N, C-alpha and C positions, 0 to 999 in steps of 0.2 A: 830316074832312080826307081827301080822296080821294087814292089812290096814283096816281102817274104812271109811265110807262115808255116805252121805245122798242122798236120791232120792226125787226130787221135782216134783210135778205134775203141770206143767204150760201149759197145753193144751189150745187151743183156744176154746172159746165158742161162739155160735151164739148170735147176738144181739137180745134181747127179749123185748126191750122198744118200745115206740110209734114211728111211722114213720110219720113225719109231711109233707113231700113233699116240693115243691118249696116255698110255703108260709112260712112254719116254718123256712126253711133255710134262706130266705130273712130277716125275722124278727130277727133271731139270728145274722146275719151279721150286721143288723141295730143297734142292741143293743151293739154288740161288738165294732162297730165304735164309738158309742157315749161314751162308757166307755173309749176307748182309747183317744178320743178327750179331755175329761175333766180330764184325769189322774186317773180314778178310777182303783184300784188294780195296780197302778204304783207308782214309787217313788215320793217324794214330789216335785221334780224338774218339773215333768210333770203336777202337780197340780197347780204350782205357777202362771204361765202366765194366764190360763183361769180365775181363781178366782180373780187375781189382776185386770184384765181388767173388770170383772164384777163389782168389787168394784169401779173402776174409773168411769164407766158409771152410777153408782148408786149415787155417791156423789152429783151431782146437785139436784137430787130429795130430798135427805136428807137435804141439805142446804136450799132448797126452803121451805120445810115443817117447818124447824126450824125457819126461818125468819118469816114465817106466824104465827107460834105459839107465838113468842116473841112480835110481833107487833099487834096481834089481838085485844088487849085492848087499843091500843094507836091510831090506825087509823080506819077510818070508813070502808075502803076497805082493803082486804087482799093483801099484797104485793106478787107478783109472779115474780120471776126473770127469769123464763123460762116457756114457755107454752108447750103443748103436741106436737104441730107440730114441734117446734124447737128441742124438745127432741129426735125426730126421727133422726135429724141430728147429735146429740151427739152419737147416736148408730153407726154412720158410723166409729167411732173410733175402732169398732170391726173388721175393715179391717185388722188390725195387727193380730188379733186372727185368721182370715182366712188364712193369710200368714204363720202362724205358724202351724195351725192344719190341713188344707186341705192337704198339702204334707205329713204330718205325718200319715194320715189315708189311703193314697192311694199309695204313692211311695214305701214303704217297701214291699208291696205285689208283685210288679214287680221286685224290686231289689233282694229280697231273693228267687225268683223263686218259690213262693208258689201258683201262680195263677193256674197252671195245677191241683194241688191238690184241691184248693178251688172251681174250676169250674167243678169238677166231678159232675155228675148228683146228684140232680135235679137242681142245681143252674145254671142260664144262665147269659149271659152278661147283659141283660136288668135288671135282678134282682140285679146284682152287682151294676150297676149304680144307680138304684132306692134306694138301701139301703145306699149307700155312700152319695148321694145328700140329702136323707131324714134325715140322721143323722146330717150332718152339718147344714142343714136348721133348724132342730128342736132346736139345741143348740143356733144358732144365734137368732132365734125367742124368745126363753126363756130369753136369756141374754139381749135382747132389750125390751122385754115386761115386765119383772119383775120390772125394774126401773120405768116404766110407772105406774104400779100398786102401787108402793110405793108413787109416786107423787099423784096419784088420791086419794087413801085411806087416805094418810096423810093430803092432802089439805082438804078433806071432814071432817076429824075429828077435825081439828083446826079451821074450819069455824064456824061462829056463828050459822048458820042454815045448819046442815049436810044434811038434807033431801032436802032442797032447792038447795044446791050445786049439789047434785046428779041429781035432775031434770033438772037443768040448763046445765048439761054437759052430757046428755044422748047420744048425737051424738059422744062423745068420745068413747063410748063403742063399736062402730063399726069402727070408723075411725082409731084408734090406731092399732087394730089387723090387719086391711087390709094393712095399710102403713108399719107396721113392717114386715108382711109376705112378702110383695113385696121386701123389702130391704134384708131380710134373704135369700130368694130363689135366688135372683139375685147374691149376693156375693158368695153364696155356689156354684152355677153352674159355675160362672166364675173362682173361685178359683180352683175347682176340675178339670175343663177342662184344665187349664194351668198346674196343677200338674200332670195330666195324660200323659203329653208329655215327661216326664223325670222320671228317677228312683232315682234321687238325690234330697233330701229334700231341701238342701240349694239353689240349682239352682231354684227349683220350687218356693220357698218363695221369692227369689229375683226377679223372673220373675213376680210374682203377684204384688208386690209392684211397680216394674218398670213400668208395664202396666198402673197402675192408676196414677203414678206420671208423666209419659211422656204425657199421654193424658190430664191430668189436666194442665200441663205447656203449652202444645201446644194450648189448648183452651184459656188459659189466654192471650197468645200472640196474637192470632187471634182476640179475643174480644177487647183487648186494654184496657188501663187505663182510657180512656175518656168515658167509657160506662156510660150512664145515664138511670135512670128508664124509663120503657116503650119504650126503644130503643134497645131491645134485638136483638140478631143475632143467626141464626141457627148454627153458628160456635161453640156455647156453647155445642152442642150435642157431640162434639169430646171428651169432658170430660166424660169418662166412669164412673168415680167415682160418678158424680153428677146425673146420670140418675135416680136412685131410689129416689133421693131427689126431682126431678121434679115430679115423680109419686106421692110422698107424698103430694106435693102441689095440685095436681089434686084431691087427696082424701079429703084433708082438706078444700081447697078453691074452688075447682071446676075449677080452671084455674092455669096456671103457675104464680108464684109470680112475680109481676111487678118489684120488686127490684132485681131479679136474672138476671144473664147474658142472660137468654133466654126470660125474660119478655118483652112483646111487639112484639116479632117476630110473623109473620103471621103463623097461624096453628102450633104454638109451641107445644101445648098439643098433637096434633095428631102425630107429628113427634116423640115426646117423647115416646108415647105408641108403635109406630112402631119400634123404636130403642130398647125399653125395651124387647118387644116380640122377635125381631130379635136376640138380644144378647143371650137370653135364648135358642132359637132354635139352634143357632150355637154352643153354649156350650154343649147342650145335644147331638147334632150330633157328636161333637168331642169325647165325652165320649163313645157313642155307637160305633163309628168307632174304637176307640182304643181297645175295648173289644169285637169286633164282632167275632173274631176268636174262641172264646170259644164255639160257637154254631155249629161249623163245625164238 
């Protein structure tokens, strides 16, 4: 009885496709990070949290438009339960999204020891940081901006004079994107910088939430319960969570809201911008330091 067998030709062939270089590698990592963050091509569990949070921050816009539609024939002026400036504050609820997603897109790379493979040429440490920060910032911007679009378009459509509403709110067309972009890049840089310090997602998420809670509580203690409008104190700047909201006030009002904890403090707006830029620079420096070795 003779033995039989099969011969398979599995030789290696050279890659004949297009070679994109650093730019293509950075864009590919950017897209992959965005897909991972929102759960695309992953199980429904990974899709649940991002889209539930998107739904939560969109509900006020839907309710506002619904009330405006129901009462438009009963009252002379359209009822508005929330304005565009306050809605940027609602978007701060996406901090929970940052605590969940930022560790998920950066910690596994170090934990599973894939960085040496990922950082093979032409990708560099700066490219890695740019792609990760860009991905989280883009998602946060979209999740914060889309509810504003719903509010604006819906309010315009239920208004008695849609064109007049549009003309009366032209300043919103630049104020909202600027304020939302400031909030998105701030939370993205801070969240990723903290997550880069560990390879455990749970530890990173707890650290992100802890930073914002501790600074918020500490600021509230220093400001005190007897705070009155126009008697703000610079101790409010300890609250890292509120910094992008003070920047929002500068965008919409041109000054810090007098009713806020910082309202009335001397040069409050200047110190807010210094802290905002300083936190971003420190966060980016931490990220670049953590991934500097890949360029050696």
